[in-house]
A tleap script that builds the chain and sets N, CA, C and O, in Angstrom:
source leaprc.protein.ff14SB
mol = sequence {
  NMET ILE THR ILE LYS GLU PRO GLU LYS LEU
  ASN VAL ASP ILE TYR VAL PRO MET ASP VAL
  CYS ALA CYS GLU TRP SER GLN PHE MET ASN
  LEU VAL PHE SER ALA LEU THR PRO TYR ILE
  LYS TYR ILE ASN HIE GLU THR LYS ASN LEU
  ASN SER GLU GLU ALA HIE LYS LEU ASN LEU
  ARG SER LYS CYS VAL ILE VAL ASP GLY GLU
  LYS LYS TYR THR THR SER TYR THR LEU LYS
  LYS ASP LEU PRO LYS LEU ILE LYS GLU LYS
  GLY LEU CILE
}
set mol.1.N position { 29.318 -14.736 -16.662 }
set mol.1.CA position { 28.199 -14.739 -16.699 }
set mol.1.C position { 27.550 -13.470 -16.442 }
set mol.1.O position { 28.019 -12.670 -15.632 }
set mol.2.N position { 26.248 -13.203 -17.250 }
set mol.2.CA position { 25.534 -11.916 -17.152 }
set mol.2.C position { 24.454 -11.962 -16.235 }
set mol.2.O position { 23.596 -12.841 -16.309 }
set mol.3.N position { 24.441 -10.887 -15.196 }
set mol.3.CA position { 23.334 -11.237 -14.087 }
set mol.3.C position { 22.314 -10.005 -14.343 }
set mol.3.O position { 22.785 -8.874 -14.464 }
set mol.4.N position { 21.039 -10.202 -14.417 }
set mol.4.CA position { 20.010 -9.397 -14.953 }
set mol.4.C position { 19.348 -9.214 -13.602 }
set mol.4.O position { 18.870 -10.117 -12.916 }
set mol.5.N position { 19.393 -7.691 -13.262 }
set mol.5.CA position { 18.785 -7.277 -11.897 }
set mol.5.C position { 17.279 -7.115 -12.187 }
set mol.5.O position { 16.758 -6.571 -13.161 }
set mol.6.N position { 16.779 -7.625 -11.274 }
set mol.6.CA position { 15.172 -7.395 -11.312 }
set mol.6.C position { 14.807 -6.108 -10.745 }
set mol.6.O position { 15.468 -5.645 -9.815 }
set mol.7.N position { 13.723 -5.441 -11.273 }
set mol.7.CA position { 13.448 -4.365 -10.753 }
set mol.7.C position { 12.779 -4.485 -9.387 }
set mol.7.O position { 12.055 -5.448 -9.131 }
set mol.8.N position { 13.034 -3.456 -8.462 }
set mol.8.CA position { 12.280 -3.586 -7.142 }
set mol.8.C position { 10.746 -3.547 -7.298 }
set mol.8.O position { 10.168 -3.030 -8.254 }
set mol.9.N position { 10.166 -4.142 -6.270 }
set mol.9.CA position { 8.843 -4.356 -6.186 }
set mol.9.C position { 8.419 -2.792 -5.589 }
set mol.9.O position { 9.123 -1.972 -4.999 }
set mol.10.N position { 7.033 -2.732 -5.977 }
set mol.10.CA position { 6.380 -1.467 -5.338 }
set mol.10.C position { 6.246 -1.699 -4.044 }
set mol.10.O position { 5.963 -2.818 -3.616 }
set mol.11.N position { 6.460 -0.542 -3.200 }
set mol.11.CA position { 6.171 -0.758 -1.586 }
set mol.11.C position { 4.941 -0.144 -1.314 }
set mol.11.O position { 4.671 0.992 -1.704 }
set mol.12.N position { 4.001 -1.021 -0.500 }
set mol.12.CA position { 2.870 -0.617 -0.260 }
set mol.12.C position { 2.597 -0.734 1.216 }
set mol.12.O position { 2.513 -1.844 1.740 }
set mol.13.N position { 2.439 0.523 1.990 }
set mol.13.CA position { 2.372 0.228 3.561 }
set mol.13.C position { 0.574 0.792 3.615 }
set mol.13.O position { 0.031 1.713 3.003 }
set mol.14.N position { 0.084 -0.074 4.483 }
set mol.14.CA position { -1.312 0.309 4.693 }
set mol.14.C position { -1.413 0.346 6.244 }
set mol.14.O position { -1.104 -0.502 7.080 }
set mol.15.N position { -1.991 1.705 6.379 }
set mol.15.CA position { -1.861 2.327 7.682 }
set mol.15.C position { -3.453 2.230 8.189 }
set mol.15.O position { -4.360 2.725 7.519 }
set mol.16.N position { -3.658 1.609 9.318 }
set mol.16.CA position { -4.853 1.154 10.017 }
set mol.16.C position { -4.773 1.377 11.320 }
set mol.16.O position { -3.605 1.443 11.704 }
set mol.17.N position { -5.779 1.554 12.362 }
set mol.17.CA position { -5.496 1.690 13.668 }
set mol.17.C position { -5.732 0.795 14.159 }
set mol.17.O position { -6.903 0.556 14.452 }
set mol.18.N position { -4.627 -0.156 14.481 }
set mol.18.CA position { -4.460 -1.417 14.784 }
set mol.18.C position { -4.892 -1.743 16.571 }
set mol.18.O position { -5.212 -2.846 17.016 }
set mol.19.N position { -4.796 -0.572 17.288 }
set mol.19.CA position { -5.128 -0.491 18.555 }
set mol.19.C position { -6.710 -0.450 19.192 }
set mol.19.O position { -7.044 -0.379 20.375 }
set mol.20.N position { -7.669 -0.529 17.808 }
set mol.20.CA position { -8.910 -0.442 18.209 }
set mol.20.C position { -9.586 -1.805 17.521 }
set mol.20.O position { -8.901 -2.739 17.104 }
set mol.21.N position { -10.784 -1.772 17.480 }
set mol.21.CA position { -11.346 -3.239 17.044 }
set mol.21.C position { -11.428 -3.312 15.566 }
set mol.21.O position { -11.932 -2.445 14.852 }
set mol.22.N position { -10.866 -4.465 15.153 }
set mol.22.CA position { -10.843 -4.720 13.625 }
set mol.22.C position { -12.023 -4.215 13.068 }
set mol.22.O position { -12.030 -3.861 11.889 }
set mol.23.N position { -13.071 -4.133 13.803 }
set mol.23.CA position { -14.291 -3.951 12.627 }
set mol.23.C position { -14.168 -2.452 12.324 }
set mol.23.O position { -14.839 -2.053 11.372 }
set mol.24.N position { -13.515 -1.677 12.897 }
set mol.24.CA position { -13.155 -0.235 12.368 }
set mol.24.C position { -12.458 -0.254 11.051 }
set mol.24.O position { -12.591 0.616 10.191 }
set mol.25.N position { -11.752 -1.244 10.964 }
set mol.25.CA position { -11.005 -1.281 9.476 }
set mol.25.C position { -10.704 -2.197 8.752 }
set mol.25.O position { -9.881 -2.179 7.838 }
set mol.26.N position { -11.658 -3.470 9.282 }
set mol.26.CA position { -11.382 -4.714 8.158 }
set mol.26.C position { -12.025 -4.366 6.960 }
set mol.26.O position { -11.545 -4.936 5.981 }
set mol.27.N position { -12.962 -3.609 6.734 }
set mol.27.CA position { -13.869 -3.433 5.758 }
set mol.27.C position { -12.643 -2.619 4.727 }
set mol.27.O position { -12.402 -3.091 3.616 }
set mol.28.N position { -12.062 -1.616 5.127 }
set mol.28.CA position { -11.039 -1.054 4.381 }
set mol.28.C position { -9.782 -1.993 3.783 }
set mol.28.O position { -9.237 -1.928 2.681 }
set mol.29.N position { -9.519 -2.898 4.925 }
set mol.29.CA position { -8.377 -3.714 4.676 }
set mol.29.C position { -8.991 -4.757 3.348 }
set mol.29.O position { -8.206 -5.074 2.455 }
set mol.30.N position { -10.032 -5.106 3.324 }
set mol.30.CA position { -10.631 -6.103 2.506 }
set mol.30.C position { -10.735 -5.398 0.907 }
set mol.30.O position { -10.567 -6.038 -0.131 }
set mol.31.N position { -10.993 -4.206 0.975 }
set mol.31.CA position { -11.094 -3.520 -0.417 }
set mol.31.C position { -9.646 -3.112 -0.899 }
set mol.31.O position { -9.364 -3.121 -2.097 }
set mol.32.N position { -8.828 -2.786 -0.015 }
set mol.32.CA position { -7.414 -2.664 -0.407 }
set mol.32.C position { -6.826 -3.981 -0.875 }
set mol.32.O position { -6.158 -3.962 -1.909 }
set mol.33.N position { -6.973 -4.935 -0.333 }
set mol.33.CA position { -6.576 -6.272 -0.771 }
set mol.33.C position { -7.217 -6.550 -2.185 }
set mol.33.O position { -6.604 -7.104 -3.097 }
set mol.34.N position { -8.345 -6.163 -2.255 }
set mol.34.CA position { -8.920 -6.675 -3.574 }
set mol.34.C position { -8.434 -5.828 -4.654 }
set mol.34.O position { -8.522 -6.205 -5.822 }
set mol.35.N position { -7.910 -4.669 -4.322 }
set mol.35.CA position { -7.240 -3.643 -5.427 }
set mol.35.C position { -5.924 -4.475 -5.518 }
set mol.35.O position { -5.566 -4.736 -6.667 }
set mol.36.N position { -5.157 -4.928 -4.515 }
set mol.36.CA position { -3.695 -5.272 -4.659 }
set mol.36.C position { -3.476 -6.544 -5.379 }
set mol.36.O position { -2.518 -6.757 -6.122 }
set mol.37.N position { -4.511 -7.447 -5.087 }
set mol.37.CA position { -4.330 -9.008 -5.331 }
set mol.37.C position { -3.930 -9.380 -6.639 }
set mol.37.O position { -3.058 -10.235 -6.792 }
set mol.38.N position { -4.546 -8.757 -7.705 }
set mol.38.CA position { -3.930 -8.792 -9.242 }
set mol.38.C position { -2.665 -8.628 -9.475 }
set mol.38.O position { -2.000 -9.183 -10.349 }
set mol.39.N position { -2.289 -7.785 -8.616 }
set mol.39.CA position { -0.716 -7.159 -8.807 }
set mol.39.C position { 0.063 -7.772 -8.026 }
set mol.39.O position { 1.233 -7.441 -8.219 }
set mol.40.N position { -0.148 -8.929 -6.794 }
set mol.40.CA position { 0.486 -9.143 -5.478 }
set mol.40.C position { 1.883 -9.395 -6.138 }
set mol.40.O position { 2.822 -8.799 -5.611 }
set mol.41.N position { 2.144 -10.156 -7.168 }
set mol.41.CA position { 3.519 -10.633 -7.356 }
set mol.41.C position { 4.464 -9.334 -7.510 }
set mol.41.O position { 5.671 -9.375 -7.272 }
set mol.42.N position { 3.839 -8.273 -7.900 }
set mol.42.CA position { 4.854 -6.769 -8.059 }
set mol.42.C position { 4.863 -6.034 -6.725 }
set mol.42.O position { 5.378 -4.917 -6.661 }
set mol.43.N position { 4.281 -6.647 -5.588 }
set mol.43.CA position { 4.224 -5.760 -4.547 }
set mol.43.C position { 4.883 -6.210 -3.018 }
set mol.43.O position { 4.621 -7.258 -2.427 }
set mol.44.N position { 5.557 -5.419 -2.675 }
set mol.44.CA position { 5.767 -5.728 -0.959 }
set mol.44.C position { 4.651 -4.978 -0.347 }
set mol.44.O position { 4.300 -3.873 -0.761 }
set mol.45.N position { 4.120 -5.570 0.610 }
set mol.45.CA position { 3.026 -4.897 1.397 }
set mol.45.C position { 3.310 -5.342 2.794 }
set mol.45.O position { 3.798 -6.413 3.154 }
set mol.46.N position { 2.798 -4.024 3.733 }
set mol.46.CA position { 3.022 -4.248 5.173 }
set mol.46.C position { 1.920 -3.388 5.705 }
set mol.46.O position { 1.730 -2.233 5.324 }
set mol.47.N position { 1.151 -4.056 6.672 }
set mol.47.CA position { 0.242 -3.343 7.522 }
set mol.47.C position { 0.915 -2.647 8.839 }
set mol.47.O position { 1.537 -3.293 9.681 }
set mol.48.N position { 0.690 -1.163 8.897 }
set mol.48.CA position { 1.219 -0.515 10.033 }
set mol.48.C position { 0.072 0.241 10.845 }
set mol.48.O position { -1.029 0.496 10.359 }
set mol.49.N position { 0.472 0.570 12.159 }
set mol.49.CA position { -0.560 0.865 13.001 }
set mol.49.C position { -0.607 2.655 12.514 }
set mol.49.O position { 0.347 3.428 12.429 }
set mol.50.N position { -1.709 2.855 12.318 }
set mol.50.CA position { -1.977 4.377 12.244 }
set mol.50.C position { -1.652 5.199 13.454 }
set mol.50.O position { -1.520 6.409 13.266 }
set mol.51.N position { -1.495 4.705 14.729 }
set mol.51.CA position { -1.442 5.263 15.624 }
set mol.51.C position { 0.188 4.973 16.333 }
set mol.51.O position { 0.412 4.634 17.495 }
set mol.52.N position { 0.946 5.161 15.512 }
set mol.52.CA position { 2.270 4.985 15.720 }
set mol.52.C position { 3.026 6.250 15.296 }
set mol.52.O position { 2.579 7.144 14.578 }
set mol.53.N position { 4.231 6.182 15.849 }
set mol.53.CA position { 5.405 7.211 15.672 }
set mol.53.C position { 5.411 7.558 14.429 }
set mol.53.O position { 5.078 8.670 14.019 }
set mol.54.N position { 5.887 6.392 13.578 }
set mol.54.CA position { 6.200 6.626 12.138 }
set mol.54.C position { 4.824 7.196 11.513 }
set mol.54.O position { 5.127 8.109 10.745 }
set mol.55.N position { 3.620 7.027 11.546 }
set mol.55.CA position { 2.446 7.546 11.123 }
set mol.55.C position { 2.322 8.840 11.482 }
set mol.55.O position { 1.873 9.633 10.655 }
set mol.56.N position { 2.688 9.264 12.740 }
set mol.56.CA position { 2.671 10.738 13.095 }
set mol.56.C position { 3.546 11.288 12.605 }
set mol.56.O position { 3.140 12.346 12.126 }
set mol.57.N position { 4.956 11.086 12.402 }
set mol.57.CA position { 5.915 11.631 11.355 }
set mol.57.C position { 5.243 12.022 9.901 }
set mol.57.O position { 5.367 13.098 9.316 }
set mol.58.N position { 4.592 11.011 9.527 }
set mol.58.CA position { 3.915 11.065 8.172 }
set mol.58.C position { 2.775 12.339 7.945 }
set mol.58.O position { 2.404 12.925 6.929 }
set mol.59.N position { 2.405 12.473 9.398 }
set mol.59.CA position { 1.292 13.250 9.328 }
set mol.59.C position { -0.206 12.717 9.033 }
set mol.59.O position { -1.122 13.432 8.628 }
set mol.60.N position { -0.289 11.376 9.298 }
set mol.60.CA position { -1.353 10.564 8.957 }
set mol.60.C position { -2.576 10.506 10.030 }
set mol.60.O position { -2.352 10.232 11.209 }
set mol.61.N position { -3.845 10.772 9.559 }
set mol.61.CA position { -4.882 11.158 10.331 }
set mol.61.C position { -6.138 10.196 10.348 }
set mol.61.O position { -7.036 10.165 11.189 }
set mol.62.N position { -5.963 9.328 9.079 }
set mol.62.CA position { -7.266 8.284 8.866 }
set mol.62.C position { -6.604 7.251 8.177 }
set mol.62.O position { -5.401 7.387 7.955 }
set mol.63.N position { -7.182 6.264 7.814 }
set mol.63.CA position { -6.721 4.939 7.456 }
set mol.63.C position { -6.484 5.212 5.837 }
set mol.63.O position { -7.268 5.811 5.100 }
set mol.64.N position { -5.196 4.619 5.458 }
set mol.64.CA position { -4.804 5.122 4.277 }
set mol.64.C position { -3.502 4.152 3.690 }
set mol.64.O position { -2.775 3.581 4.504 }
set mol.65.N position { -3.313 4.040 2.466 }
set mol.65.CA position { -2.349 3.396 1.907 }
set mol.65.C position { -1.040 4.503 1.303 }
set mol.65.O position { -1.221 5.559 0.697 }
set mol.66.N position { 0.098 3.965 1.632 }
set mol.66.CA position { 1.269 4.931 0.957 }
set mol.66.C position { 2.093 3.903 0.293 }
set mol.66.O position { 2.553 2.867 0.774 }
set mol.67.N position { 2.202 4.420 -1.008 }
set mol.67.CA position { 2.881 3.876 -2.060 }
set mol.67.C position { 4.162 4.460 -2.281 }
set mol.67.O position { 4.266 5.648 -2.588 }
set mol.68.N position { 5.242 3.634 -2.132 }
set mol.68.CA position { 6.686 3.871 -2.304 }
set mol.68.C position { 7.075 5.052 -1.350 }
set mol.68.O position { 7.998 5.781 -1.712 }
set mol.69.N position { 6.454 5.293 -0.179 }
set mol.69.CA position { 6.766 6.207 0.613 }
set mol.69.C position { 6.273 7.568 0.073 }
set mol.69.O position { 6.667 8.605 0.608 }
set mol.70.N position { 5.508 7.587 -0.867 }
set mol.70.CA position { 5.148 8.985 -1.431 }
set mol.70.C position { 3.665 9.531 -1.737 }
set mol.70.O position { 3.218 10.654 -1.501 }
set mol.71.N position { 3.059 8.477 -2.300 }
set mol.71.CA position { 1.769 8.475 -2.908 }
set mol.71.C position { 0.781 7.878 -1.792 }
set mol.71.O position { 0.873 6.730 -1.357 }
set mol.72.N position { -0.269 8.911 -1.354 }
set mol.72.CA position { -0.789 8.447 -0.342 }
set mol.72.C position { -2.466 8.246 -0.896 }
set mol.72.O position { -3.016 9.126 -1.557 }
set mol.73.N position { -3.091 7.077 -0.549 }
set mol.73.CA position { -4.483 6.780 -0.927 }
set mol.73.C position { -5.331 6.772 0.067 }
set mol.73.O position { -5.015 6.090 1.042 }
set mol.74.N position { -6.357 7.363 0.092 }
set mol.74.CA position { -7.376 7.028 1.198 }
set mol.74.C position { -8.561 6.249 0.743 }
set mol.74.O position { -9.282 5.835 1.651 }
set mol.75.N position { -8.859 6.005 -0.309 }
set mol.75.CA position { -9.727 4.984 -0.996 }
set mol.75.C position { -9.253 3.938 -1.911 }
set mol.75.O position { -8.438 4.188 -2.800 }
set mol.76.N position { -9.792 2.664 -1.694 }
set mol.76.CA position { -9.394 1.419 -2.504 }
set mol.76.C position { -9.768 1.911 -3.968 }
set mol.76.O position { -9.003 1.579 -4.874 }
set mol.77.N position { -10.676 2.534 -4.211 }
set mol.77.CA position { -11.085 3.136 -5.716 }
set mol.77.C position { -9.863 3.587 -6.490 }
set mol.77.O position { -9.385 3.029 -7.478 }
set mol.78.N position { -9.342 4.911 -5.761 }
set mol.78.CA position { -8.239 5.402 -6.430 }
set mol.78.C position { -7.056 4.578 -6.347 }
set mol.78.O position { -6.279 4.703 -7.293 }
set mol.79.N position { -6.768 3.843 -5.523 }
set mol.79.CA position { -5.640 2.890 -5.650 }
set mol.79.C position { -5.646 2.080 -6.805 }
set mol.79.O position { -4.723 2.023 -7.618 }
set mol.80.N position { -6.776 1.416 -6.861 }
set mol.80.CA position { -7.111 0.459 -7.834 }
set mol.80.C position { -6.929 0.912 -9.340 }
set mol.80.O position { -6.392 0.298 -10.262 }
set mol.81.N position { -7.550 2.201 -9.330 }
set mol.81.CA position { -7.127 2.839 -10.577 }
set mol.81.C position { -5.835 3.229 -10.976 }
set mol.81.O position { -5.403 2.902 -12.081 }
set mol.82.N position { -5.211 3.864 -10.221 }
set mol.82.CA position { -3.793 3.916 -10.311 }
set mol.82.C position { -2.754 2.756 -10.443 }
set mol.82.O position { -1.934 2.797 -11.361 }
set mol.83.N position { -2.766 1.782 -9.601 }
set mol.83.CA position { -1.942 0.703 -9.400 }
set mol.83.C position { -1.363 0.333 -10.964 }
set mol.83.O position { -0.148 0.461 -11.112 }
set mol.84.N position { -2.010 -0.033 -11.915 }
set mol.84.CA position { -1.483 -0.506 -13.261 }
set mol.84.C position { -0.445 0.357 -13.846 }
set mol.84.O position { 0.525 -0.129 -14.428 }
set mol.85.N position { -0.644 1.790 -13.691 }
set mol.85.CA position { 0.252 2.859 -13.956 }
set mol.85.C position { 1.205 2.709 -13.228 }
set mol.85.O position { 2.198 2.234 -13.780 }
set mol.86.N position { 1.307 3.012 -11.843 }
set mol.86.CA position { 2.548 2.925 -11.014 }
set mol.86.C position { 3.178 1.675 -11.069 }
set mol.86.O position { 4.308 1.712 -10.583 }
set mol.87.N position { 2.789 0.445 -11.548 }
set mol.87.CA position { 3.715 -0.740 -11.721 }
set mol.87.C position { 4.328 -0.458 -12.908 }
set mol.87.O position { 5.530 -0.720 -12.947 }
set mol.88.N position { 3.750 0.075 -14.032 }
set mol.88.CA position { 4.220 0.279 -15.122 }
set mol.88.C position { 5.648 1.214 -15.183 }
set mol.88.O position { 6.758 0.988 -15.664 }
set mol.89.N position { 5.112 2.280 -14.514 }
set mol.89.CA position { 6.296 3.266 -14.194 }
set mol.89.C position { 7.408 2.825 -13.392 }
set mol.89.O position { 8.468 3.450 -13.423 }
set mol.90.N position { 7.247 1.746 -12.638 }
set mol.90.CA position { 8.258 1.043 -11.849 }
set mol.90.C position { 9.207 0.057 -12.804 }
set mol.90.O position { 10.358 -0.324 -12.589 }
set mol.91.N position { 8.307 -0.230 -13.961 }
set mol.91.CA position { 9.205 -1.259 -15.000 }
set mol.91.C position { 8.861 -2.678 -14.477 }
set mol.91.O position { 9.667 -3.593 -14.643 }
set mol.92.N position { 7.811 -2.853 -13.918 }
set mol.92.CA position { 7.506 -4.247 -13.592 }
set mol.92.C position { 6.789 -4.922 -14.276 }
set mol.92.O position { 6.710 -6.132 -14.068 }
set mol.93.N position { 5.986 -4.225 -15.402 }
set mol.93.CA position { 5.020 -4.752 -16.452 }
set mol.93.C position { 5.208 -4.118 -17.502 }
set mol.93.O position { 4.537 -4.368 -18.504 }
savepdb mol mol.pdb
quit
């Protein structure tokens, strides 16, 4: 039997300051998810604290999205614009 390996999904980490009022970052999350939703079946996403050791090691200072541990997006507009290209590069569509 031949097994076809599925390509790995795009890994998306959303960094927001979770230890402050959600009113500070809920709009950003809404915009990010409006960009991600059309492609959600190709994406593994996780929300992480901007005020964490991991974020400090990555030198993150503001709300952002990190795709596959490399590309940093600070606006939902650029994320939305680049997502189709990133998903195609990964071989998912």
